[in-house]
KOLMIFI-440374 format. One record per residue (C-alpha): x, y negated, z; residue number from 1; chain. Coordinates in Angstrom, 2 decimals, m for minus. Layout:
      xx      yy      zz   k c
       X       Y       Z NUM A
...
end
This chain:
      xx      yy      zz   k c
  151.89 m138.59  115.04   1 A
  149.29 m137.17  117.44   2 A
  148.80 m133.42  117.37   3 A
  145.08 m133.85  116.69   4 A
  145.71 m135.45  113.28   5 A
  145.82 m132.47  110.96   6 A
  146.61 m132.33  107.24   7 A
  146.78 m128.84  105.75   8 A
  147.89 m128.25  102.15   9 A
  146.37 m125.01  100.86  10 A
  147.75 m125.09   97.35  11 A
  149.95 m127.26   95.13  12 A
  150.46 m126.41   91.50  13 A
  151.80 m128.21   88.46  14 A
  150.91 m127.55   84.81  15 A
  153.91 m128.59   82.64  16 A
  151.85 m128.58   79.45  17 A
  149.43 m131.24   80.70  18 A
  151.71 m132.83   83.31  19 A
  148.93 m132.50   85.85  20 A
  149.61 m131.88   89.54  21 A
  146.72 m130.39   91.53  22 A
  146.77 m130.32   95.33  23 A
  144.04 m128.86   97.54  24 A
  143.68 m128.75  101.31  25 A
  141.90 m130.38  104.22  26 A
  142.42 m133.25  106.64  27 A
  140.72 m133.87  109.97  28 A
  141.19 m135.61  113.31  29 A
  140.48 m132.71  115.66  30 A
  139.60 m135.00  118.55  31 A
  137.29 m137.54  116.91  32 A
  136.08 m135.10  114.20  33 A
  136.69 m137.86  111.64  34 A
  138.14 m137.59  108.14  35 A
  141.09 m139.89  107.30  36 A
  141.23 m142.37  104.45  37 A
  143.47 m141.65  101.47  38 A
  146.05 m143.94   99.86  39 A
  148.21 m143.13   96.83  40 A
  151.47 m144.74   95.74  41 A
  151.28 m145.76   92.08  42 A
  154.91 m144.82   91.49  43 A
  155.23 m142.00   88.90  44 A
  151.41 m141.64   88.65  45 A
  149.56 m142.34   85.40  46 A
  146.06 m141.52   86.69  47 A
  144.51 m139.84   89.73  48 A
  141.28 m138.43   91.07  49 A
  140.46 m137.15   94.55  50 A
  137.28 m135.31   95.49  51 A
  136.17 m134.57   99.06  52 A
  133.93 m131.63   99.91  53 A
  132.82 m129.58  102.96  54 A
  135.07 m126.85  104.36  55 A
  132.85 m124.67  106.52  56 A
  135.75 m122.35  107.34  57 A
  137.59 m125.28  108.93  58 A
  134.35 m126.36  110.61  59 A
  134.03 m122.93  112.19  60 A
  137.59 m122.97  113.47  61 A
  137.40 m126.49  114.89  62 A
  133.70 m126.62  115.84  63 A
  132.57 m129.48  113.71  64 A
  129.83 m129.90  111.13  65 A
  130.00 m127.49  108.23  66 A
  128.75 m130.28  106.00  67 A
  131.57 m132.69  106.91  68 A
  133.62 m133.46  103.80  69 A
  137.08 m132.71  105.12  70 A
  138.35 m130.63  102.19  71 A
  139.99 m132.38   99.27  72 A
  141.08 m131.71   95.72  73 A
  143.62 m134.18   94.30  74 A
  144.53 m134.27   90.61  75 A
  147.41 m136.44   89.41  76 A
  148.67 m137.04   85.88  77 A
  152.37 m137.74   86.41  78 A
  154.89 m139.61   84.29  79 A
  158.09 m137.74   85.18  80 A
  157.76 m134.16   86.52  81 A
  161.21 m134.39   88.11  82 A
  160.38 m137.48   90.16  83 A
  158.43 m137.41   93.43  84 A
  154.84 m138.53   94.04  85 A
  153.76 m139.85   97.44  86 A
  150.43 m140.36   99.17  87 A
  149.19 m141.08  102.69  88 A
  146.39 m139.87  104.97  89 A
  145.50 m142.64  107.41  90 A
  143.99 m141.75  110.80  91 A
  143.21 m145.14  112.30  92 A
  146.61 m146.63  113.10  93 A
  148.42 m143.33  112.44  94 A
  149.61 m142.23  108.98  95 A
  150.72 m138.90  107.55  96 A
  152.79 m139.13  104.37  97 A
  152.92 m136.29  101.87  98 A
  155.59 m136.06   99.17  99 A
  155.79 m133.61   96.24 100 A
  158.07 m133.09   93.25 101 A
  155.81 m131.72   90.49 102 A
  158.45 m129.49   88.82 103 A
  158.98 m127.69   92.13 104 A
  155.39 m126.46   92.07 105 A
  154.99 m124.90   88.63 106 A
  152.40 m122.11   88.76 107 A
  151.27 m119.94   85.88 108 A
  147.52 m119.44   85.75 109 A
  146.61 m115.95   86.91 110 A
  144.54 m113.90   84.57 111 A
  140.85 m113.78   85.39 112 A
  140.15 m110.49   87.17 113 A
  139.17 m107.75   84.78 114 A
  136.55 m106.51   87.25 115 A
  134.32 m109.41   86.32 116 A
  134.26 m108.33   82.70 117 A
  133.72 m104.74   83.72 118 A
  130.80 m105.70   85.95 119 A
  129.01 m108.24   83.82 120 A
  130.50 m107.89   80.34 121 A
  130.85 m110.78   77.90 122 A
  127.25 m111.87   78.32 123 A
  125.23 m114.87   79.30 124 A
  124.62 m113.17   82.61 125 A
  128.31 m113.32   83.51 126 A
  128.71 m116.92   82.44 127 A
  125.53 m117.92   84.21 128 A
  126.61 m116.28   87.47 129 A
  130.05 m117.83   87.25 130 A
  128.63 m121.27   86.46 131 A
  125.99 m121.07   89.18 132 A
  128.11 m119.65   91.99 133 A
  131.72 m120.47   91.12 134 A
  134.72 m118.19   90.77 135 A
  135.12 m117.60   94.51 136 A
  131.58 m116.29   94.99 137 A
  131.72 m114.37   91.72 138 A
  134.77 m112.54   93.02 139 A
  132.91 m111.87   96.27 140 A
  130.08 m110.34   94.25 141 A
  132.56 m108.24   92.29 142 A
  133.93 m106.95   95.58 143 A
  130.41 m106.11   96.76 144 A
  129.68 m104.27   93.54 145 A
  132.92 m102.33   93.84 146 A
  131.98 m101.25   97.36 147 A
  128.53 m100.20   96.19 148 A
  128.09  m96.84   94.60 149 A
  128.40  m97.05   90.82 150 A
  125.88  m96.16   88.14 151 A
  127.00  m92.58   88.62 152 A
  125.30  m92.65   92.00 153 A
  121.91  m93.19   90.34 154 A
  122.52  m90.26   88.03 155 A
  123.34  m88.26   91.15 156 A
  120.15  m89.51   92.78 157 A
  118.16  m88.31   89.76 158 A
  119.80  m84.89   90.01 159 A
  119.06  m84.67   93.73 160 A
  115.46  m85.88   93.60 161 A
  113.98  m84.71   90.33 162 A
  114.31  m80.93   90.52 163 A
  110.60  m80.36   90.14 164 A
  109.05  m76.95   90.78 165 A
  106.52  m77.09   87.98 166 A
  104.62  m73.95   88.97 167 A
  104.25  m75.14   92.56 168 A
  103.08  m78.56   91.34 169 A
  100.46  m77.03   89.05 170 A
   99.22  m74.80   91.88 171 A
   98.92  m77.86   94.11 172 A
   96.98  m79.70   91.42 173 A
   94.56  m76.78   91.10 174 A
   93.93  m77.03   94.83 175 A
   93.15  m80.76   94.77 176 A
   89.62  m81.39   96.01 177 A
   89.55  m84.69   94.19 178 A
   90.64  m84.68   90.54 179 A
   89.76  m88.07   89.05 180 A
   90.22  m88.85   85.39 181 A
   92.92  m91.47   84.89 182 A
   92.57  m93.59   81.76 183 A
   95.88  m94.85   80.39 184 A
   95.50  m98.17   78.57 185 A
   98.03  m98.71   75.81 186 A
   98.00 m101.65   73.39 187 A
   99.89 m100.81   70.17 188 A
  101.43 m103.20   67.67 189 A
  104.05 m102.49   65.01 190 A
  106.09 m100.26   67.27 191 A
  108.84  m98.13   65.75 192 A
  107.60  m94.60   65.11 193 A
  110.10  m92.74   67.29 194 A
  109.42  m94.87   70.36 195 A
  105.67  m94.60   69.92 196 A
  105.96  m90.83   69.62 197 A
  108.10  m90.58   72.76 198 A
  105.60  m92.75   74.63 199 A
  102.57  m90.67   73.63 200 A
  104.37  m87.39   74.28 201 A
  105.34  m88.57   77.79 202 A
  101.60  m88.72   78.48 203 A
  100.99  m85.33   76.93 204 A
  103.77  m83.88   79.10 205 A
  102.05  m84.86   82.34 206 A
  101.70  m82.06   84.90 207 A
   98.33  m83.51   85.93 208 A
   95.86  m82.76   83.09 209 A
   92.89  m85.03   83.93 210 A
   93.82  m88.03   81.82 211 A
   92.73  m89.86   78.71 212 A
   94.98  m92.03   76.59 213 A
   93.09  m95.08   75.35 214 A
   95.08  m96.80   72.62 215 A
   94.11 m100.04   70.93 216 A
   95.99 m100.83   67.73 217 A
   96.18 m104.61   67.49 218 A
   95.88 m104.74   63.70 219 A
   99.43 m103.48   63.08 220 A
  100.93 m104.44   59.71 221 A
  103.39 m101.52   59.82 222 A
  101.81  m98.88   57.60 223 A
  103.32  m96.00   59.61 224 A
  101.50  m96.80   62.85 225 A
   97.91  m95.80   61.97 226 A
   98.69  m92.33   60.55 227 A
  100.81  m91.51   63.57 228 A
   98.07  m92.53   66.00 229 A
   95.48  m90.56   64.03 230 A
   97.73  m87.49   63.99 231 A
   98.04  m87.43   67.79 232 A
   94.31  m88.10   68.25 233 A
   93.48  m85.17   65.98 234 A
   95.69  m82.88   68.06 235 A
   94.36  m83.83   71.50 236 A
   90.77  m84.73   72.39 237 A
   91.99  m86.72   75.39 238 A
   93.54  m89.29   73.03 239 A
   91.16  m92.07   71.97 240 A
   91.90  m94.90   69.55 241 A
   90.29  m98.17   68.61 242 A
   91.61 m100.06   65.59 243 A
   91.13 m103.79   65.98 244 A
   90.05 m105.74   62.90 245 A
   92.26 m108.70   63.76 246 A
   95.37 m109.35   65.80 247 A
   94.49 m110.71   69.23 248 A
   97.76 m110.17   71.11 249 A
   98.32 m108.04   74.19 250 A
   95.53 m109.23   76.47 251 A
   92.73 m108.74   73.93 252 A
   94.24 m105.47   72.75 253 A
   94.43 m104.05   76.28 254 A
   90.84 m105.14   76.92 255 A
   89.84 m103.22   73.80 256 A
   91.49 m100.15   75.28 257 A
   89.66 m100.78   78.57 258 A
   86.32 m100.81   76.74 259 A
   86.74  m97.18   75.65 260 A
   88.05  m95.98   79.03 261 A
   85.83  m93.71   81.12 262 A
   88.16  m92.77   83.98 263 A
   87.64  m93.87   87.56 264 A
   91.14  m95.34   87.46 265 A
   93.17  m96.97   84.71 266 A
   96.95  m97.03   84.25 267 A
   98.94  m99.47   82.13 268 A
  101.55  m98.27   79.64 269 A
  103.53 m100.22   77.04 270 A
  103.83  m98.56   73.65 271 A
  107.60  m97.98   73.77 272 A
  107.94  m96.94   77.43 273 A
  107.63  m93.52   79.06 274 A
  105.94  m91.95   82.06 275 A
  107.78  m89.50   84.29 276 A
  106.20  m86.01   83.99 277 A
  105.12  m86.19   87.65 278 A
  103.56  m89.66   87.36 279 A
   99.85  m88.84   87.29 280 A
  100.31  m85.86   89.64 281 A
  101.80  m88.17   92.26 282 A
   98.92  m90.60   91.76 283 A
   96.34  m87.83   92.16 284 A
   98.15  m86.54   95.25 285 A
   98.04  m90.03   96.73 286 A
   94.29  m90.27   96.02 287 A
   93.69  m86.91   97.67 288 A
   95.16  m88.37  100.85 289 A
   93.00  m91.52  100.54 290 A
   90.27  m91.58   97.92 291 A
   89.34  m95.16   98.85 292 A
   92.47  m96.68   97.35 293 A
   91.94  m99.39   94.75 294 A
   95.53 m100.03   93.65 295 A
   98.51  m97.68   93.53 296 A
  101.95  m98.62   92.26 297 A
  105.29  m96.83   91.98 298 A
  108.99  m97.48   91.60 299 A
  110.43  m97.75   88.10 300 A
  113.70  m97.81   86.19 301 A
  114.94  m98.61   82.70 302 A
  115.79  m96.27   79.86 303 A
  118.06  m97.06   76.92 304 A
  117.82  m96.00   73.30 305 A
  119.93  m92.93   74.02 306 A
  117.61  m91.80   76.79 307 A
  119.88  m92.72   79.70 308 A
  118.07  m94.07   82.73 309 A
  119.51  m96.86   84.89 310 A
  118.77  m99.94   87.02 311 A
  116.11  m98.49   89.34 312 A
  113.68 m100.87   91.03 313 A
  112.97  m99.39   94.45 314 A
  110.10 m101.45   95.83 315 A
  108.59 m102.19   99.24 316 A
  105.04 m101.42  100.29 317 A
  102.33 m104.06   99.95 318 A
  103.98 m107.48  100.38 319 A
  101.63 m110.42   99.71 320 A
  104.25 m113.18   99.97 321 A
  106.71 m111.31   97.79 322 A
  104.01 m110.90   95.13 323 A
  103.58 m114.68   94.98 324 A
  107.31 m114.93   94.27 325 A
  107.57 m112.26   91.59 326 A
  105.57 m109.42   90.04 327 A
  107.31 m106.72   92.04 328 A
  104.37 m104.31   91.52 329 A
  104.75 m104.11   87.73 330 A
  104.91 m100.44   86.56 331 A
  103.50  m97.94   87.17 332 A
  100.28  m99.67   88.20 333 A
   97.04  m97.72   88.70 334 A
   93.84  m99.77   89.12 335 A
   90.27  m98.85   90.07 336 A
   88.34  m99.39   86.83 337 A
   85.23 m100.85   88.46 338 A
   87.27 m103.71   89.94 339 A
   89.18 m104.14   86.67 340 A
   85.88 m104.61   84.85 341 A
   84.49 m106.85   87.60 342 A
   87.33 m109.35   87.17 343 A
   87.04 m109.22   83.37 344 A
   90.20 m107.31   82.56 345 A
   93.07 m109.30   81.12 346 A
   92.83 m113.03   80.47 347 A
   93.86 m114.64   77.22 348 A
   96.44 m117.39   77.64 349 A
   98.71 m115.45   80.00 350 A
  100.49 m113.35   77.39 351 A
  103.90 m112.28   78.59 352 A
  102.71 m112.31   82.20 353 A
   99.26 m110.84   81.67 354 A
  100.00 m107.97   84.07 355 A
  101.08 m110.47   86.75 356 A
   97.91 m112.50   86.34 357 A
   95.88 m109.29   86.51 358 A
   97.44 m107.97   89.71 359 A
   97.08 m111.35   91.44 360 A
   93.37 m111.44   90.62 361 A
   92.90 m107.74   91.32 362 A
   94.48 m107.80   94.79 363 A
   92.11 m110.60   95.79 364 A
   89.36 m107.97   95.49 365 A
   91.21 m105.37   97.56 366 A
   92.35 m105.14  101.16 367 A
   95.82 m104.12  102.33 368 A
   94.62 m100.70  103.47 369 A
   93.38  m99.95   99.95 370 A
   96.76 m100.63   98.29 371 A
   99.38  m97.87   98.24 372 A
  102.96  m97.58   97.05 373 A
  104.52  m94.34   95.83 374 A
  108.29  m94.57   96.48 375 A
  109.26  m92.53   93.43 376 A
  110.39  m93.42   89.90 377 A
  107.29  m92.76   87.80 378 A
  107.85  m95.20   84.92 379 A
  110.76  m95.67   82.49 380 A
  110.91  m99.15   80.94 381 A
  112.46  m98.90   77.48 382 A
  115.32 m101.28   76.71 383 A
  115.22 m102.40   73.09 384 A
  116.96 m105.43   71.57 385 A
  113.66 m107.33   71.47 386 A
  112.41 m106.41   74.94 387 A
  112.14 m108.77   77.91 388 A
  114.06 m106.23   79.96 389 A
  117.03 m106.42   77.61 390 A
  117.25 m110.20   77.42 391 A
  114.90 m112.29   79.49 392 A
  115.84 m115.43   77.60 393 A
  113.99 m114.10   74.53 394 A
  110.59 m114.61   76.15 395 A
  110.72 m117.81   78.18 396 A
  107.02 m118.34   77.49 397 A
  106.35 m115.30   79.68 398 A
  107.83 m117.03   82.71 399 A
  105.77 m120.15   82.09 400 A
  102.69 m117.92   81.94 401 A
  103.77 m116.36   85.23 402 A
  103.98 m119.79   86.84 403 A
  100.49 m120.58   85.59 404 A
   99.20 m117.27   86.97 405 A
  100.59 m117.94   90.47 406 A
   99.30 m121.53   90.52 407 A
   95.87 m120.24   89.47 408 A
   95.96 m117.72   92.30 409 A
   96.77 m120.44   94.82 410 A
   93.95 m122.63   93.47 411 A
   91.44 m119.75   93.51 412 A
   92.27 m119.07   97.14 413 A
   91.60 m122.68   98.09 414 A
   95.15 m123.25   99.28 415 A
   96.87 m126.61   98.90 416 A
  100.25 m125.81   97.37 417 A
  102.40 m126.40   94.33 418 A
  104.13 m123.57   92.49 419 A
  107.55 m124.11   90.90 420 A
  110.04 m121.97   89.02 421 A
  112.61 m120.55   91.42 422 A
  116.28 m119.98   90.63 423 A
  115.85 m117.08   88.20 424 A
  113.52 m116.04   85.39 425 A
  110.32 m114.50   86.69 426 A
  110.87 m115.91   90.20 427 A
  108.48 m118.47   91.71 428 A
  108.40 m120.74   94.74 429 A
  105.14 m121.66   96.47 430 A
  105.45 m124.99   98.28 431 A
  102.56 m125.09  100.76 432 A
  101.25 m128.44  101.95 433 A
  101.42 m128.92  105.71 434 A
   97.82 m129.63  106.68 435 A
   98.59 m130.96  110.16 436 A
  101.99 m132.05  111.43 437 A
  101.56 m130.49  114.86 438 A
  104.29 m130.55  117.47 439 A
  107.17 m128.10  117.07 440 A
  109.13 m127.18  120.19 441 A
  112.72 m126.32  119.28 442 A
  114.07 m124.08  122.06 443 A
  117.86 m123.88  122.25 444 A
  119.47 m121.72  124.95 445 A
  123.01 m122.60  125.97 446 A
  125.60 m122.34  128.69 447 A
  128.19 m125.08  128.17 448 A
  129.26 m124.95  124.50 449 A
  129.56 m128.71  124.06 450 A
  130.87 m128.57  120.47 451 A
  128.27 m126.02  119.39 452 A
  125.37 m127.90  120.93 453 A
  126.50 m131.25  119.56 454 A
  126.87 m129.87  116.03 455 A
  123.49 m128.14  116.26 456 A
  121.45 m130.98  117.75 457 A
  123.14 m133.66  115.65 458 A
  122.20 m131.73  112.51 459 A
  118.56 m131.52  113.67 460 A
  118.34 m135.23  114.42 461 A
  120.23 m136.38  111.32 462 A
  118.69 m134.08  108.73 463 A
  115.20 m132.98  109.78 464 A
  112.41 m134.66  107.80 465 A
  109.55 m133.14  109.83 466 A
  108.45 m135.99  112.11 467 A
  106.89 m134.24  115.09 468 A
  109.25 m132.13  117.16 469 A
  110.75 m131.89  120.61 470 A
  113.96 m130.18  121.68 471 A
  113.99 m128.02  124.78 472 A
  117.48 m127.18  125.98 473 A
  117.30 m123.95  127.98 474 A
  120.41 m124.62  130.03 475 A
  121.72 m121.39  131.53 476 A
  123.99 m122.82  134.23 477 A
  126.27 m125.19  132.32 478 A
  129.07 m126.54  134.53 479 A
  131.02 m128.67  132.07 480 A
  130.62 m132.38  133.00 481 A
  130.53 m133.38  129.35 482 A
  127.30 m131.38  128.87 483 A
  125.40 m133.76  131.15 484 A
  126.81 m136.71  129.23 485 A
  125.71 m135.12  125.97 486 A
  122.21 m134.47  127.31 487 A
  121.95 m138.05  128.57 488 A
  122.91 m139.33  125.12 489 A
  120.19 m137.25  123.43 490 A
  117.61 m138.36  126.00 491 A
  118.43 m141.94  125.03 492 A
  117.91 m141.10  121.37 493 A
  114.80 m138.95  121.67 494 A
  113.27 m139.97  124.99 495 A
  110.62 m137.53  126.17 496 A
  111.21 m135.45  123.06 497 A
  114.45 m134.11  124.58 498 A
  113.94 m131.85  127.58 499 A
  116.60 m130.09  129.61 500 A
  115.20 m127.07  131.44 501 A
  117.69 m125.75  133.99 502 A
  117.55 m121.94  134.08 503 A
  120.41 m120.91  136.33 504 A
  119.98 m117.12  136.27 505 A
  122.16 m114.19  135.15 506 A
  122.22 m114.17  131.36 507 A
  119.07 m112.65  129.88 508 A
  118.24 m114.07  126.46 509 A
  114.62 m112.97  126.64 510 A
  113.91 m114.39  130.09 511 A
  115.73 m117.67  129.35 512 A
  113.61 m118.25  126.24 513 A
  110.41 m117.15  127.99 514 A
  110.98 m119.65  130.80 515 A
  111.81 m122.43  128.34 516 A
  108.67 m121.64  126.34 517 A
  106.57 m122.32  129.45 518 A
  107.59 m125.98  129.47 519 A
  107.32 m126.37  125.68 520 A
  104.32 m128.42  124.56 521 A
  104.35 m127.58  120.86 522 A
  101.79 m125.67  118.82 523 A
  104.79 m123.96  117.27 524 A
  107.84 m122.55  119.02 525 A
  111.08 m122.62  117.05 526 A
  113.75 m120.49  118.71 527 A
  117.20 m121.62  117.63 528 A
  120.71 m120.52  118.57 529 A
  123.03 m123.26  119.78 530 A
  125.69 m122.14  117.26 531 A
  123.63 m123.05  114.20 532 A
  123.71 m126.09  111.94 533 A
  120.87 m127.31  109.73 534 A
  121.61 m127.50  106.00 535 A
  118.27 m128.22  104.32 536 A
  116.34 m131.30  105.53 537 A
  112.94 m129.69  104.79 538 A
  113.74 m126.63  106.92 539 A
  111.21 m127.31  109.68 540 A
  108.53 m128.48  107.28 541 A
  108.76 m125.27  105.28 542 A
  108.60 m123.14  108.41 543 A
  105.47 m124.96  109.59 544 A
  103.93 m124.65  106.12 545 A
  103.92 m120.87  106.58 546 A
  103.34 m120.67  110.34 547 A
  100.12 m122.70  109.95 548 A
   98.40 m119.69  108.36 549 A
   96.71 m117.28  110.75 550 A
   97.86 m114.31  108.66 551 A
  101.52 m115.22  109.25 552 A
  103.40 m114.09  112.35 553 A
  107.10 m114.91  112.67 554 A
  108.89 m117.13  110.15 555 A
  112.62 m116.69  109.55 556 A
  115.47 m118.50  107.83 557 A
  118.42 m117.91  105.53 558 A
  121.56 m118.07  107.66 559 A
  125.12 m118.29  106.36 560 A
  128.44 m117.53  107.91 561 A
  130.83 m120.51  107.73 562 A
  132.39 m118.99  104.60 563 A
  129.06 m119.33  102.75 564 A
  128.13 m115.66  102.77 565 A
  124.83 m114.29  104.03 566 A
  124.60 m113.61  107.75 567 A
  120.83 m113.13  107.85 568 A
  118.24 m112.65  105.14 569 A
  115.66 m110.48  106.87 570 A
  115.87 m107.51  109.24 571 A
  115.51 m103.94  107.97 572 A
  114.51 m101.28  110.48 573 A
  116.70  m98.18  110.44 574 A
  119.59 m100.04  108.82 575 A
  122.87  m99.00  110.43 576 A
  121.01  m97.68  113.47 577 A
  117.91  m99.27  114.97 578 A
  117.96 m102.36  112.74 579 A
  120.29 m104.34  110.50 580 A
  120.45 m107.21  108.03 581 A
  119.84 m106.90  104.30 582 A
  122.11 m108.64  101.78 583 A
  124.74 m108.99  104.49 584 A
  127.80 m110.94  103.23 585 A
  126.31 m111.57   99.77 586 A
  127.67 m114.91   98.50 587 A
  125.60 m118.06   98.72 588 A
  123.77 m118.62   95.44 589 A
  123.41 m114.92   94.66 590 A
  119.91 m113.81   93.59 591 A
  120.14 m110.61   95.63 592 A
  118.28 m107.37   94.95 593 A
  115.74 m108.19   92.21 594 A
  115.77 m111.86   93.17 595 A
  114.98 m111.41   96.87 596 A
  117.50 m114.02   98.03 597 A
  115.80 m116.76   96.02 598 A
  112.13 m116.17   96.89 599 A
  110.09 m115.76  100.08 600 A
  109.98 m112.16  101.26 601 A
  107.92 m110.19  103.78 602 A
  110.01 m108.24  106.31 603 A
  109.17 m106.35  109.47 604 A
  111.41 m108.72  111.41 605 A
  113.58 m111.82  111.27 606 A
  116.27 m113.01  113.65 607 A
  115.48 m115.34  116.54 608 A
  118.69 m117.22  115.77 609 A
  116.17 m119.33  113.82 610 A
  112.57 m118.16  114.13 611 A
  109.20 m119.92  114.36 612 A
  106.02 m118.50  115.88 613 A
  102.72 m120.02  116.97 614 A
  102.79 m120.63  120.71 615 A
   99.42 m118.93  121.22 616 A
  100.71 m115.77  119.53 617 A
  103.84 m115.83  121.66 618 A
  101.72 m116.00  124.80 619 A
   99.33 m113.27  123.65 620 A
  102.22 m110.93  122.89 621 A
  103.78 m111.64  126.27 622 A
  106.88 m113.36  124.92 623 A
  110.21 m111.62  124.53 624 A
  110.59 m108.28  126.29 625 A
  112.84 m109.09  129.26 626 A
  114.11 m105.51  129.38 627 A
  115.93 m106.40  126.16 628 A
  118.40 m108.85  127.62 629 A
  120.43 m109.48  124.45 630 A
  119.77 m107.18  121.48 631 A
  116.59 m106.41  119.52 632 A
  114.30 m108.71  121.52 633 A
  113.52 m110.65  118.35 634 A
  112.86 m107.47  116.36 635 A
  110.60 m106.18  119.13 636 A
  108.66 m109.46  119.13 637 A
  108.25 m109.41  115.35 638 A
  106.99 m105.82  115.39 639 A
  104.36 m106.77  117.97 640 A
  103.24 m109.57  115.65 641 A
  103.13 m107.15  112.72 642 A
  100.97 m104.75  114.71 643 A
   98.54 m107.63  115.32 644 A
   98.04 m107.69  111.55 645 A
  100.36 m110.61  110.84 646 A
  102.97 m110.83  108.08 647 A
  106.47 m111.81  109.16 648 A
  108.09 m113.77  106.36 649 A
  111.64 m114.83  105.55 650 A
  112.06 m118.15  103.72 651 A
  114.88 m118.53  101.23 652 A
  114.91 m122.34  101.27 653 A
  115.28 m122.71  105.05 654 A
  119.06 m122.74  105.20 655 A
  121.39 m123.07  108.18 656 A
  124.92 m122.15  109.07 657 A
  125.26 m119.64  111.90 658 A
  128.58 m119.64  113.71 659 A
  127.74 m116.23  115.11 660 A
  129.16 m114.98  118.40 661 A
  130.99 m118.19  119.23 662 A
  128.74 m118.61  122.26 663 A
  128.62 m115.21  123.92 664 A
  131.23 m113.06  122.21 665 A
  131.03 m109.55  120.82 666 A
  130.01 m106.19  122.30 667 A
  133.57 m105.59  123.37 668 A
  133.35 m104.38  126.99 669 A
  132.08 m101.08  128.45 670 A
  129.31 m102.97  130.26 671 A
  128.12 m104.72  127.12 672 A
  128.27 m101.48  125.12 673 A
  126.27  m99.63  127.78 674 A
  123.64 m102.37  127.73 675 A
  123.50 m102.27  123.93 676 A
  123.07  m98.48  123.96 677 A
  120.20  m98.80  126.44 678 A
  118.43 m101.38  124.29 679 A
  118.97  m99.24  121.20 680 A
  117.32  m96.28  122.94 681 A
  114.34  m98.48  123.80 682 A
  113.94  m99.34  120.12 683 A
  114.27  m95.72  119.03 684 A
  111.62  m94.67  121.53 685 A
  109.19  m97.54  120.99 686 A
  109.47  m98.14  117.25 687 A
  110.57  m94.74  115.91 688 A
  108.06  m94.77  113.03 689 A
  109.34  m98.06  111.61 690 A
  112.97  m97.04  112.10 691 A
  112.24  m93.89  110.12 692 A
  110.37  m95.77  107.38 693 A
  110.41  m99.55  107.12 694 A
  107.46 m100.41  104.82 695 A
  109.26 m103.48  103.47 696 A
  112.32 m101.50  102.47 697 A
  112.35  m98.25  100.47 698 A
  113.31  m94.72  101.59 699 A
  115.42  m94.29   98.45 700 A
  117.80  m97.10   99.44 701 A
  120.84  m96.76  101.67 702 A
  120.58  m96.93  105.45 703 A
  124.31  m97.52  105.83 704 A
  124.76 m101.10  104.58 705 A
  122.66 m103.99  103.35 706 A
  123.68 m103.87   99.68 707 A
  120.54 m102.04   98.42 708 A
  122.50  m99.22   96.80 709 A
  120.78  m95.85   96.34 710 A
  120.55  m93.36   99.16 711 A
  122.14  m89.99   98.47 712 A
  122.15  m86.64  100.24 713 A
  118.87  m87.03  102.10 714 A
end
């Protein structure tokens, strides 16, 4: 047997009750990178089934494709547990024989970890996560949740951040030069009396006094609703009511409330939710800083029937691509009334997602500089057994209405695209049509690294569906003879579409890529690490579909470690220092923080391990900063694009493996550490404002790790 012919048995277990033997492991010829054939002796075997599947951990260790099906799971129903079973793995003319006696491998099933029940409870959510992601990734998520701060941390955050000095706030309000009236629109229908009372009183308890509460009762059949509304209206002249003569559902009811509104701005409030006491004060304070704002929105959380608050949604600043993936703006939303009336208020036929449809239409009338986000919890979304927040499966029609709203927005904007439901409820995927299949130049720097390059380039050639690309190998002084053979082979396959640019200089990632970009002929430049492997065939098509828009700057990808956990899902400035990665090590298939791993998201930066940019933008910016020889050059480039007014966007469906640091190693020498420190100081000096406050993150979230837990002790 040659040493390259490897069979590794990971686990063998026998269930006496069912007489089933299960064996898992992997098999691979380390030289040819080929998987053997399997042959089973029929002796003592009643039935059998073998399944082959990828083992990316083995691929990482032995530098082969992460999609190669080298892992196996063998299930055998045996006749006599005391007798042996035999099977062979055949590597060409070589054979490895495996023999097992079932009774020698009896294993009792371990109990399912109690942490899963503690985290998810006995709910559809738990079963759905387990079904979607498997036990291994569910356990990974449990581990992540255990490392995150618990619900107690949010209660601590509330204690740290909501010690309001009421007298100081009222004095500040008195000093406001601009004190607009804010009309709160509230449709009412058969709401339980105690929740309606709490809702109205949360408005009455506002520190900012210039408000009016415009309530429209949608022909409630509950006899207790009308007297309660009339009682509050009699007590406070700022409370106005219209009683509708027929039930028209939420859109018509809210429009009825809009008709009696007189304020310059309107706010939306559901009849069983609550406003934070500082809500309208914070809005007025924001307007005193910029009276030209058209839309203001805040963070929000949920509140249960006992009054306990939980599950905060800490949002980013204005993010146009994120909004097409989900209604992240939601509550509290404050809208300029003149624009609200111009677009006709709420539209019938979008019930359940009427707010989403509204904000999509409204933001088409506003510019980015007239939209503001208040990073504070100003709205408490009540959790009741019938609410969408409590169980999203109760209102599936709402998500269909959301899909319709996004598709309408795309059509209104004259964009050729199809909108589909994404992985979770309330998440949407916009599939843009590529208008012109212009040339993409894939730039891959390398020095030697035969196995890495072969895996990377093979995956591009074998999987990529986009028809018009060239590959530019930025060869940084390779001296392995097999590299030239590999290049010659690719030149035979691709002809002029495979270019080797010899750049024999001391390693400088920025300069190597800049020099390679000079020989690239594509309209788009796609910078790609040599230690990556394409997973999704449409990866390049999707990147072009975004990069074709002038408003878009850099386009990034979802990168996995070989163990199918997140390596890159967008760069956050100020994370762990100058910059870091969000959702780091989250398991593949996880939705992430409020669905952000399954939709397209705006970020300040994405990694150049897989990044597309228009060539003309790259030239205008001046390429990568060559002072940044290794670290942060991609972040620096993205920030320059952002300052040109372009959105950098991360795409969830552009998936690759990233066998990180196999090519150049870690920062493990004094020289490398000194260089890293120098480049960090450049970032801190040049981009201090973004490091202090990344607009696509939230100042209330941790700066320590990428798990989106709350930030304490600021």
